[in-house]
C-alpha positions in Angstrom: 84.1 -151.4 -48.0 84.8 -149.7 -44.7 88.0 -149.5 -42.6 88.2 -149.1 -38.8 90.5 -149.7 -35.9 90.5 -153.3 -34.8 89.0 -154.4 -31.5 90.0 -157.4 -29.3 87.0 -159.3 -30.8 88.7 -159.0 -34.2 91.9 -160.9 -33.3 90.6 -164.3 -34.2 89.5 -163.2 -37.6 92.8 -161.3 -38.2 94.8 -164.5 -37.2 92.5 -166.5 -39.6 93.4 -164.1 -42.5 97.1 -164.5 -41.7 96.7 -168.3 -41.7 94.9 -168.2 -45.1 97.5 -166.1 -46.8 100.3 -168.2 -45.3 98.5 -171.3 -46.6 98.3 -169.7 -50.1 102.1 -168.9 -49.9 103.0 -172.4 -48.9 100.9 -173.8 -51.8 102.6 -171.5 -54.3 99.5 -169.7 -55.2 100.9 -166.3 -54.0 104.4 -165.0 -53.5 104.6 -162.5 -50.7 107.6 -163.6 -48.6 105.8 -164.4 -45.4 106.7 -167.4 -43.3 104.4 -169.3 -41.0 105.5 -169.1 -37.4 107.7 -166.1 -38.1 105.7 -163.4 -39.7 102.9 -162.5 -39.6 101.6 -164.2 -36.5 98.7 -163.7 -34.1 101.3 -161.9 -31.9 101.9 -159.4 -34.7 98.2 -158.5 -34.5 98.1 -158.5 -30.7 101.1 -156.2 -30.5 99.5 -153.8 -33.0 96.2 -153.9 -31.1 98.1 -152.9 -27.9 99.7 -150.0 -29.8 96.2 -149.0 -31.1 97.4 -149.2 -34.8 95.8 -152.4 -36.0 93.0 -151.8 -38.6 90.5 -154.0 -40.4 88.7 -153.6 -43.6 85.0 -154.7 -43.6 82.7 -155.8 -46.4 79.3 -155.6 -44.7 79.9 -157.4 -41.4 82.9 -159.5 -42.6 86.5 -158.6 -42.0 88.2 -159.0 -45.4 91.5 -157.4 -44.7 93.9 -156.2 -42.1 96.8 -153.8 -41.8 98.9 -151.8 -39.4 99.1 -148.0 -39.9 101.4 -145.9 -37.8 104.4 -143.6 -37.8 106.9 -146.3 -37.1 109.6 -146.3 -39.8 111.5 -149.6 -40.0 115.3 -149.4 -39.6 116.0 -149.8 -43.3 114.1 -146.6 -44.0 117.0 -144.6 -42.4 119.3 -143.3 -45.1 117.0 -144.4 -48.0 116.9 -142.1 -51.0 113.4 -140.7 -50.3 112.4 -138.1 -52.9 110.6 -136.1 -50.2 112.2 -135.1 -46.9 109.9 -135.2 -44.0 110.1 -135.1 -40.3 109.2 -138.4 -38.6 105.9 -136.8 -37.4 105.0 -136.0 -41.0 105.3 -139.6 -42.2 102.6 -142.3 -42.1 103.6 -145.9 -42.7 101.4 -148.9 -43.8 102.7 -152.3 -42.6 101.4 -155.8 -43.1 98.6 -155.2 -45.6 96.9 -158.6 -45.8 93.6 -159.3 -47.7 91.8 -162.6 -47.2 92.6 -164.6 -50.3 88.9 -165.3 -50.8 88.4 -161.6 -51.5 91.3 -161.3 -54.0 90.6 -159.2 -57.0 87.6 -157.4 -55.5 89.3 -154.0 -54.8 90.0 -154.6 -51.2 93.6 -153.7 -51.4 92.9 -150.5 -53.3 90.2 -149.6 -50.8 92.5 -150.1 -47.9 95.2 -147.9 -49.4 92.7 -145.2 -50.1 91.7 -145.3 -46.4 95.4 -145.1 -45.5 95.8 -142.0 -47.6 92.8 -140.3 -45.9 93.9 -141.4 -42.5 97.4 -140.0 -43.0 96.0 -136.6 -44.2 93.6 -136.5 -41.2 96.7 -136.9 -39.0 98.7 -134.2 -40.7 100.9 -136.6 -42.7 101.6 -135.9 -46.4 104.4 -138.4 -46.8 103.3 -142.0 -47.2 105.7 -144.8 -47.0 105.2 -148.5 -47.5 107.4 -151.5 -48.2 107.0 -155.0 -49.6 109.2 -158.0 -50.5 110.8 -157.7 -53.9 109.1 -161.0 -54.8 105.6 -159.7 -54.1 104.8 -158.6 -57.7 101.0 -158.2 -57.0 101.6 -155.7 -54.2 104.3 -153.8 -56.2 101.9 -153.5 -59.1 99.0 -152.3 -56.9 101.2 -149.7 -55.2 102.5 -148.4 -58.5 99.0 -148.2 -59.9 98.0 -146.1 -56.9 100.8 -143.6 -57.4 103.5 -144.9 -55.1 107.1 -144.7 -56.4 109.7 -147.4 -55.7 112.8 -145.6 -54.4 115.1 -148.5 -53.7 115.6 -152.0 -52.6 117.2 -152.8 -49.2 118.6 -156.2 -48.6 117.9 -157.1 -44.9 116.5 -159.4 -42.3 112.9 -158.3 -42.0 110.5 -159.3 -39.2 112.7 -162.3 -38.4 112.9 -163.5 -42.1 116.4 -163.7 -43.5 117.4 -162.7 -47.0 114.6 -160.3 -47.7 115.0 -157.7 -50.5 112.7 -155.0 -49.2 111.2 -152.6 -51.8 110.7 -149.1 -50.4 107.9 -147.0 -51.8 106.6 -143.5 -51.2 103.9 -141.2 -52.2 103.3 -137.5 -51.4 99.6 -136.6 -50.8 
């Protein structure tokens, strides 16, 4: 597996991955907390591409996952009981990690998080932050297995979705 910054040519495939995960959610085969037409959408990917923080994970020549990596901390991070104090420019955040459901269980999520850790270090960030919906047990277990610590749950409206209980996680590298 290899991760790289996305290009405009990747947008259709990223939108296709979003569609597949939303279909899985609607069918009850996964519980993530995403909602079709609200989040994530093609516009989510387009906005990230414009900011130059949209990434894709490749298996040979096939995009198997996508995510957004930047230093933008969502509002609910302010005042959270983080174990490590860090200036904003020392924190790297992973948003919207989505693996194509056809590649579930093949280590793609782990590979993408390992890339995120390396990318953060290359950019001088030792504090990693990530969040997920409380209902997303698969992601929570993955992050825990990879050394992230849950520091709290923030009830909020998140990316246009009401009633989210957002699990905040961190890791120092």
